[in-house]
C-alpha positions in Angstrom: 0.1 0.0 0.0 1.6 3.4 -1.0 1.5 5.7 1.8 1.0 9.4 2.0 4.0 11.3 0.7 5.3 12.1 4.3 8.7 11.1 3.0 8.9 13.3 0.0 9.6 10.2 -2.1 6.4 10.1 -4.5 7.4 9.8 -8.1 11.1 9.3 -7.3 13.3 6.8 -9.2 15.2 4.6 -6.9 18.1 1.9 -7.1 18.5 -0.8 -4.1 21.5 -3.1 -4.8 21.6 -6.3 -3.1 17.8 -6.2 -2.9 16.8 -9.8 -2.8 16.6 -12.1 0.0 16.0 -15.9 0.3 12.6 -17.0 0.2 10.1 -14.6 1.8 13.0 -13.3 4.5 13.5 -9.8 5.0 17.0 -8.8 4.5 18.4 -5.3 4.7 18.1 -4.6 1.2 14.6 -6.2 0.6 13.3 -4.0 3.4 14.5 -0.8 2.0 13.2 -1.6 -1.4 9.7 -2.5 0.1 9.8 0.7 2.2 10.9 3.0 -0.5 8.1 1.7 -2.7 5.7 2.1 0.0 6.7 5.7 0.1 5.9 6.2 -3.5 9.1 5.7 -5.3 9.8 3.4 -8.5 12.5 0.9 -7.1 14.8 -0.9 -9.4 15.6 -4.0 -7.3 19.0 -5.1 -8.2 20.6 -8.7 -6.9 23.3 -11.0 -8.2 20.4 -13.7 -8.3 17.5 -12.4 -10.4 15.0 -14.8 -8.8 15.6 -13.1 -5.4 15.1 -9.6 -7.0 11.9 -10.8 -8.7 10.6 -12.0 -5.4 11.0 -8.7 -3.8 9.4 -7.1 -6.8 6.4 -9.4 -6.4 6.2 -8.3 -2.8 6.3 -4.7 -3.7 3.6 -5.1 -6.6 1.4 -7.1 -4.1 1.0 -4.0 -2.1 0.5 -1.5 -5.2 4.1 -0.1 -5.6 6.1 0.1 -8.5 9.3 -1.8 -8.9 11.5 -3.9 -11.6 14.0 -6.5 -10.9 17.5 -6.6 -12.6 20.6 -8.3 -12.3 23.9 -6.4 -12.8 27.5 -7.1 -11.6 28.1 -4.1 -9.3 31.8 -4.7 -9.5 31.8 -3.8 -13.1 31.7 -0.2 -14.4 29.9 -0.9 -17.6 27.4 -3.0 -15.7 26.8 -0.3 -13.3 26.5 2.6 -16.2 23.8 0.0 -18.0 22.1 -0.1 -14.4 21.8 3.6 -13.9 20.4 3.9 -17.5 17.8 1.0 -16.8 16.5 3.1 -13.8 16.3 6.2 -15.8 14.6 4.4 -18.6 12.1 2.8 -16.2 11.2 5.7 -13.8 12.3 8.7 -15.8 14.8 9.8 -13.4 17.0 8.6 -10.5 16.7 10.4 -7.4 17.9 8.0 -4.6 20.5 5.1 -4.1 20.8 2.5 -1.4 24.3 0.8 -1.9 23.5 -2.2 0.0 26.0 -4.9 -1.4 28.4 -6.5 0.9 30.2 -9.7 1.8 32.1 -10.8 4.8 35.7 -11.5 5.3 37.6 -13.0 8.4 41.0 -13.2 9.4 44.2 -11.0 10.4 46.5 -9.6 7.7 48.7 -12.5 8.4 45.9 -15.1 7.9 44.0 -13.6 5.1 45.2 -14.4 1.4 45.9 -11.5 -1.1 43.1 -12.9 -3.5 40.5 -12.8 -0.4 41.6 -9.2 0.5 41.1 -8.1 -2.9 37.7 -10.0 -3.3 36.3 -8.3 -0.2 37.4 -4.9 -1.2 36.1 -5.1 -4.8 32.6 -6.2 -3.5 32.4 -4.2 -0.5 34.2 -0.8 -1.6 34.6 -0.5 -5.3 31.0 -1.6 -6.0 29.9 1.5 -4.1 32.4 3.7 -6.0 31.2 2.2 -9.4 27.6 2.4 -8.8 27.7 6.0 -7.5 30.0 7.0 -10.4 27.4 6.6 -12.8 24.3 7.5 -10.2 25.8 10.9 -9.3 25.5 12.2 -12.8 22.0 11.0 -13.0 21.0 12.4 -10.0 22.4 15.7 -11.1 20.3 15.6 -14.2 17.2 15.0 -11.9 18.0 18.0 -10.0 19.6 16.4 -6.6 19.3 13.3 -4.9 20.6 11.1 -2.0 22.7 8.0 -1.5 23.1 5.6 1.6 26.1 3.3 1.5 25.7 0.4 3.9 28.5 0.1 6.3 28.6 -1.8 9.8 29.4 -1.5 13.2 32.4 -3.5 12.8 34.0 -0.4 11.0 33.7 1.2 14.5 34.6 -1.7 16.8 36.9 -4.2 15.2 36.4 -7.8 16.2 38.7 -10.3 14.5 37.3 -9.6 11.0 40.2 -7.5 9.3 39.2 -7.5 5.7 35.6 -6.7 6.5 36.2 -4.1 9.0 38.7 -2.3 6.8 36.3 -2.5 3.8 33.3 -1.0 6.0 35.6 1.6 7.7 36.5 2.6 3.9 32.9 2.8 2.9 32.3 5.5 5.8 35.4 7.4 4.5 34.0 7.1 0.8 30.6 8.5 1.9 32.0 11.7 3.7 34.2 12.5 1.0 31.3 12.1 -1.6 29.1 14.3 0.7 31.7 17.0 0.4 32.3 16.7 -3.3 28.5 16.4 -4.3 26.7 18.7 -1.8 27.0 21.5 -4.3 25.0 19.3 -6.6 22.2 18.8 -4.1 23.1 15.4 -3.4 23.2 14.0 0.4 25.5 11.0 1.0 25.3 9.1 4.3 25.9 5.8 5.9 24.1 3.3 7.9 26.1 1.2 10.2 24.0 -2.0 11.1 24.7 -4.0 14.0 23.7 -7.7 14.9 20.4 -7.8 13.1 19.0 -11.2 12.2 18.3 -11.5 8.5 18.3 -14.2 5.8 22.0 -13.9 5.1 22.5 -14.6 8.8 20.2 -17.6 9.5 21.3 -19.2 6.1 24.5 -20.0 7.8 22.7 -22.1 10.2 23.1 -20.1 13.4 22.2 -21.7 16.4 19.5 -20.5 18.9 22.1 -19.8 21.6 24.2 -17.7 19.2 21.1 -16.0 18.1 20.3 -15.2 21.6 23.6 -13.9 22.4 23.0 -11.4 19.5 19.7 -10.4 21.1 21.2 -9.8 24.5 24.1 -7.7 22.8 21.4 -4.9 22.3 21.1 -2.8 25.5 17.3 -3.1 25.2 17.4 -6.9 24.8 15.8 -6.5 21.5 16.6 -8.4 18.2 17.1 -6.2 15.2 15.7 -7.2 11.7 16.1 -6.0 8.5 13.3 -3.9 8.9 15.2 -1.7 11.3 18.0 -1.0 9.0 15.5 -0.5 5.9 13.8 2.3 8.0 17.0 3.9 8.8 17.9 3.9 5.0 14.4 5.2 4.0 14.9 8.2 6.4 18.3 9.1 5.2 17.2 8.9 1.6 13.8 11.0 2.5 13.2 14.7 2.3 13.0 14.1 6.3 16.7 14.1 6.2 17.2 17.2 4.0 19.9 18.7 6.2 21.8 15.4 7.0 24.8 14.4 4.9 28.2 12.9 5.6 26.8 11.1 8.8 26.8 7.6 10.0 23.6 6.3 11.6 24.4 3.3 13.7 21.6 1.0 14.1 22.6 -1.8 16.6 20.3 -1.5 19.5 23.1 0.1 21.7 25.4 -3.0 21.0 28.5 -0.6 20.5 27.8 1.0 23.8 28.7 -2.1 25.9 31.2 -3.7 23.6 30.0 -7.5 23.6 32.6 -10.1 22.6 32.6 -11.5 19.0 31.5 -14.7 20.5 28.2 -13.4 21.8 27.2 -11.8 18.5 27.5 -15.2 16.7 
């Protein structure tokens, strides 16, 4: 159901990368895509696996929203240019972008291989650079816009995942630099840094109930986070409600970084 235009997103064109999820599960990207569509935006849902993106689109259309599914390699510049052109062609404009693609990466600088280090950086950082490289000119053509790059609390509190932590810290630096570079163009750029939220990407790994409980207790409120929590933060930062917010990092972790639980307690 499309909502009243309280977010200033009605009629806008949007891209959400990593917008699929297994089954009917709600991951960060799927939640953001659904919420943007509910706010009246037309959403290009992009995922490496087209079937996952198509399911998100089915869920959006079932509520009366506008969306299309697509599969593009966000680590390839030509594919990113084509993706932006797809959004402009479908919705007449591109106004907002949720750069949500990311993978994990474990080990110290001694343990991790050069190939794995490069892979994590390519997916987690280069993809956001490449998508934004082509999205920013499209947003300028539309008269301005907003970008959210998804980081992680691991960027703020390292915990034995050195490639991942480094990539997500780079996302914050990239976002702040972009905010300075493109503020004059009417384009805001912010980060969301999720904590231990329970999403299909997490439970697909076969997380035990004990580990899940530990993640819940990592919240100072004793509440389990979900993809909806991240999606709502993304929608806020992409909306007109955040018109005076740029270059910021919005931590969505239930206060987990305030008390610094061990990595083991997060699963």
